[in-house]
Wavefront OBJ file of the C-alpha trace (Angstrom):
o trace
v -5.779 0.124 14.715
v -3.250 2.891 15.171
v -0.992 -0.015 15.819
v -0.686 -0.644 12.051
v 0.832 2.917 11.753
v 3.072 2.342 14.527
v 4.177 -1.144 13.336
v 4.992 0.298 9.970
v 7.185 3.499 11.050
v 8.946 1.428 13.661
v 10.541 -0.558 10.589
v 12.691 2.531 10.244
v 14.250 1.365 13.292
v 14.405 4.903 15.302
v 10.954 5.113 17.571
v 10.930 4.864 21.140
v 7.800 4.564 23.254
v 7.261 8.565 23.562
v 6.890 8.766 19.816
v 4.543 5.948 19.740
v 2.181 8.363 22.250
v 2.740 11.115 19.897
v 1.297 9.138 16.949
v -1.276 8.061 19.054
v -2.616 11.441 20.095
v -2.271 12.696 16.457
v -4.370 9.986 14.995
v -7.442 10.190 17.458
v -10.160 11.194 14.659
v -10.509 8.742 12.371
v -13.579 8.226 10.300
v -15.241 5.200 8.363
v -15.049 5.426 4.621
v -17.293 3.187 2.363
v -15.688 1.216 -0.653
v -15.042 3.221 -3.967
v -15.054 6.380 -2.638
v -12.523 9.214 -3.453
v -10.918 10.604 -0.772
v -8.872 13.346 -2.986
v -9.455 13.865 -6.837
v -7.132 15.309 -9.497
v -7.077 18.874 -9.447
v -7.823 19.496 -5.665
v -5.577 21.390 -3.394
v -5.341 19.164 0.010
v -5.314 20.546 3.528
v -4.796 17.046 5.316
v -2.838 14.467 5.498
v -4.800 10.936 5.145
v -3.339 7.692 6.887
v -5.291 4.304 6.219
v -5.631 2.571 9.421
v -7.808 -0.210 7.981
v -9.012 -1.308 4.326
v -7.370 -0.868 1.181
v -6.792 2.346 -0.705
v -5.230 3.324 -3.825
v -3.699 5.880 -6.079
v -5.084 6.168 -9.523
v -5.212 8.162 -12.783
v -7.887 7.958 -15.318
v -7.177 8.109 -19.275
v -8.928 10.415 -21.564
v -11.078 7.165 -22.763
v -12.134 6.558 -18.970
v -9.801 3.881 -18.384
v -8.551 3.545 -14.602
v -4.955 2.743 -13.781
v -3.978 2.192 -10.314
v -0.502 3.580 -9.522
v -0.391 2.413 -6.006
v -2.092 0.512 -3.219
v -2.050 1.453 0.238
v -2.497 -0.933 2.996
v -3.402 -0.091 6.793
v -0.457 1.983 8.477
v 0.124 3.740 5.109
v -0.090 7.522 4.190
v -2.200 8.291 1.333
v -0.537 11.832 0.755
v 2.034 12.632 3.102
v 3.693 15.382 0.977
v 1.256 16.255 -1.459
v 0.052 19.627 0.460
v 3.184 20.946 -0.596
v 1.876 20.848 -4.210
v -0.429 23.215 -5.550
v -2.784 20.834 -6.597
v -3.371 16.797 -6.880
v -2.030 15.124 -10.156
v -3.838 12.001 -9.578
v -6.698 11.060 -7.520
v -6.944 8.491 -4.123
v -9.816 6.408 -3.899
v -11.040 3.451 -1.219
v -10.881 -0.013 -2.809
v -12.785 -1.265 0.365
v -14.343 0.050 3.358
v -11.699 1.949 5.247
v -10.880 3.509 8.371
v -8.875 6.998 7.511
v -7.401 9.404 9.826
v -6.993 12.992 8.448
v -4.161 14.751 10.194
v -3.653 18.912 9.615
v -0.637 20.027 7.666
v 0.241 21.915 10.963
v 0.540 18.816 13.037
v 2.565 17.333 10.207
v 4.805 20.610 10.104
v 5.143 20.030 14.356
v 6.132 16.388 14.095
v 8.950 17.100 11.200
v 10.100 20.287 13.159
v 10.199 19.108 16.504
v 10.221 15.299 16.603
v 13.375 14.076 14.751
v 12.784 10.183 15.288
v 9.323 10.429 13.645
v 10.723 12.645 10.996
v 13.174 10.027 10.166
v 10.606 7.432 9.906
v 8.457 9.780 7.611
v 11.051 9.908 5.174
v 11.683 5.906 5.275
v 8.126 5.846 4.602
v 8.233 8.376 1.864
v 11.423 6.711 0.333
v 9.435 2.838 0.469
v 6.630 4.443 -1.271
v 8.770 5.585 -4.192
v 10.894 2.281 -4.137
v 7.447 0.133 -4.681
v 6.406 2.634 -7.275
v 9.793 1.780 -9.138
v 9.060 -1.853 -8.648
v 5.644 -1.666 -10.186
v 6.677 0.405 -13.222
v 9.663 -2.070 -13.861
v 6.946 -4.831 -13.485
v 4.734 -3.434 -16.006
v 7.546 -3.277 -18.542
v 9.828 -6.055 -17.794
v 7.712 -9.036 -16.084
v 4.993 -11.184 -18.071
v 1.470 -11.300 -16.700
v 1.758 -14.374 -14.259
v 5.210 -13.404 -12.741
v 3.413 -9.664 -12.332
v 0.898 -11.283 -10.575
v 2.700 -13.152 -8.495
v 4.982 -10.355 -7.534
v 1.959 -8.518 -6.348
v 1.039 -11.617 -4.141
v 4.854 -11.729 -2.744
v 4.651 -8.112 -2.108
v 1.435 -7.781 -0.503
v 2.168 -10.875 1.684
v 5.536 -8.936 3.362
v 3.635 -5.366 3.508
v 0.676 -7.167 5.520
v 3.037 -9.327 7.740
v 4.832 -6.078 8.785
v 1.399 -4.466 10.289
v 0.141 -8.068 11.719
v -2.421 -8.712 9.092
v -1.092 -11.724 7.569
v -0.246 -15.131 8.203
v 3.170 -16.796 6.911
v 1.551 -18.140 3.896
v -1.944 -16.165 3.332
v -3.913 -12.814 3.805
v -7.345 -11.537 2.629
v -7.550 -10.376 -0.810
v -10.772 -8.517 -1.303
v -9.956 -7.129 -4.778
v -12.211 -7.860 -7.694
v -10.347 -9.048 -10.727
v -11.108 -5.289 -12.360
v -9.103 -4.083 -9.546
v -6.624 -6.609 -10.111
v -6.470 -5.678 -13.809
v -5.897 -2.090 -12.937
v -3.020 -2.506 -10.971
v -1.334 -4.901 -13.150
v -2.239 -3.714 -16.578
v -4.636 -6.464 -17.641
v -7.981 -6.841 -18.626
v -10.387 -8.776 -16.294
v -10.569 -11.694 -18.638
v -6.736 -11.745 -18.481
v -6.606 -11.762 -14.639
v -9.115 -14.460 -14.743
v -6.647 -16.696 -16.980
v -3.837 -15.848 -15.082
v -5.403 -16.791 -11.661
v -6.772 -20.206 -13.312
v -3.143 -20.870 -14.554
v -1.710 -19.823 -10.995
v -4.191 -21.941 -9.330
v -3.478 -25.166 -11.719
v 0.054 -24.826 -10.899
v -0.618 -25.081 -7.345
v 1.049 -21.599 -6.738
v -1.769 -20.052 -5.291
v -5.202 -21.381 -3.615
v -7.706 -18.377 -3.387
v -11.250 -19.237 -1.915
v -13.791 -16.510 -0.574
v -11.276 -13.746 -1.285
v -8.509 -15.590 0.744
v -5.337 -16.269 -0.655
v -3.127 -18.790 0.503
v 0.287 -19.515 -0.941
v 0.973 -23.095 -0.781
v 4.919 -22.618 -1.020
v 5.933 -19.132 -0.537
v 9.518 -19.600 -1.691
v 8.402 -21.585 -4.630
v 6.150 -18.231 -5.545
v 8.950 -16.060 -4.949
v 11.233 -18.021 -7.280
v 8.411 -18.286 -9.992
v 8.657 -14.468 -10.262
v 12.129 -13.701 -9.235
v 11.218 -11.671 -6.158
v 13.452 -10.019 -4.049
v 12.200 -7.879 -0.650
v 15.168 -5.415 -0.926
v 12.683 -2.281 -2.195
v 10.435 -2.928 0.516
v 13.476 -1.628 2.973
v 12.104 -3.806 6.315
v 15.513 -3.947 7.775
v 16.313 -1.018 9.477
v 20.066 0.440 8.518
v 22.679 0.111 11.508
v 24.157 3.275 12.002
l 1 2 3 4 5 6 7 8 9 10 11 12 13 14 15 16 17 18 19 20 21 22 23 24 25 26 27 28 29 30 31 32 33 34 35 36 37 38 39 40 41 42 43 44 45 46 47 48 49 50 51 52 53 54 55 56 57 58 59 60 61 62 63 64 65 66 67 68 69 70 71 72 73 74 75 76 77 78 79 80 81 82 83 84 85 86 87 88 89 90 91 92 93 94 95 96 97 98 99 100 101 102 103 104 105 106 107 108 109 110 111 112 113 114 115 116 117 118 119 120 121 122 123 124 125 126 127 128 129 130 131 132 133 134 135 136 137 138 139 140 141 142 143 144 145 146 147 148 149 150 151 152 153 154 155 156 157 158 159 160 161 162 163 164 165 166 167 168 169 170 171 172 173 174 175 176 177 178 179 180 181 182 183 184 185 186 187 188 189 190 191 192 193 194 195 196 197 198 199 200 201 202 203 204 205 206 207 208 209 210 211 212 213 214 215 216 217 218 219 220 221 222 223 224 225 226 227 228 229 230 231 232 233 234 235 236 237 238 239
């Protein structure tokens, strides 16, 4: 499962086998976390950095009225909180959406990696910048896309993110989220999510059965939501 982290960071274009071995060593102590469990809560002072090795986790905030809004989705290979230990306290919460395998890396280990392993440091910077780019794209989607295009864009994004860590086929992947989960990611009610999914099925943009999403024509779905993968930065910069 550590291969998901190595595969993701390798997209930065700078890691060698020695770096892979270091990442394997620092990620040995993993734990299984059940679905719907908080990993870090708003107000906490985190001491360790977490990496998702399997399953899905999310960043979220809860409104005064109790409504949860998901601001980011972590897939296998993603850091939950690479730099939050620098902050005095958490300004959001992190939770599992599905059963997850998570590894906790002490702050001291992260400090050693960034001070003594420049190629890994470069890859960690890249991962942080990509996380910020994804957040910008989500924010733009909430303000600038209609609900069907917003959902299609998320499906296109997940296809590429999961392909990058070997967890998606060329036209599909497991989609274990509830309609409520999708609503919290996309700023929609569960009823609206249900209606949009039905419309996308009828248009043959997607096939969703037994929590597996198949995309009959990837290029058509991308055109439908004007999807561009540039914000995922999956092509390493040429020096």
